[in-house]
N, C-alpha and C positions, 0 to 999 in steps of 0.2 A: 597522470594516474588519478583516478577518481576515488574519493574516500566516502565512506558511510559516516555522515555527520548530521547534526541537527538540521533539519530542513530538506534532507534527501528523501526522495520517493524510493520506497524499499518494498520487498516481498519478504514476509517473516513466515518461516515454516515451524510449526509448533508439533509437539509430541503429547501424548496422554491427556486428551484425544488429539488425533491428528487433524490439524487445521492448517489453513494458509490464509494469511491476510496481506493486503495491500495498503499502503497509505504513506502518510508523510511522517518522518521520525521527528518526535518532539524531544525525547531523552533516552540515552542509551547509558544505563549505569550497571554496576555489578549486581545490584538487586533485580534488575529487570530492564524492560524496554517499554516505552510508552509511545503509541502511535496515534494519529488521527487518520481513521481509515475504515475498512469494511473487510468482511470476509470474502475471499475470492469467488465463492459460490454466488454470493449476492452481485458481485461485480459482473459475472458471466450472465446471470439472469438480466441484469440492467442491459448489458450490450445487446441481448436479443430483443428485449422489450423497449428500449430506449426510453424509459421513464425515468423520473428523477430518482435518484438513490440517496439515502441518508448516511451521513458519516457519523462515527462514534469515535470518542476518545477513549483508548483501551490501554490498560496496563497488563503485561505479561510477565510473570516472575521468571527469571533467567533459566531456572530448571526445566521449563517447559519450552524453551527456545532451542530448536534444532539447527537452524541456520538463518542467516539474513543475507539477502542478495539485493543489490541496487536494482532499481527498475530501469533496465536499459533496452533500447532496441537491439536488433540483430539484423543480418542480412535477410532472415526469413520472415521476422515479425516486428511490429511496433511494440514499443513499451506500453505499459497500461496507461501512463500519463499521456502519451501521444494518442492513445486510442480514445481517451476521454476528450481530449482537445478537438480531435477530428469529428467526433460524434456531436459534441456540444457546441462546437464553433466558438468556444470561449477558452481564454487561457486558464490553465489549471488553478492559478492563484485565486481566481473568482470562487471556485468551488471550496478552496481550503482556506477560507477567509477567517483566520485567527491570529 
């Protein structure tokens, strides 16, 4: 069984306002969640343009967090991490160098 833990690639659904972020989990505490990543809309733009994207270190207070999902592939689609590795032809660790 997979766990959401430090270093996991995750998708975070937020409320007020509604947003979705993808990235690498830095910390998960009762106060909130900190990730290194980007807004999913930026990710989708990057997929279309295949230009470089910049990652940010972001903290979200727990009252904004609606749900957290592991970034996993399914039979129908690749995970976000796998999509990045396929397009860049680099291991994800090179992009998340911290």
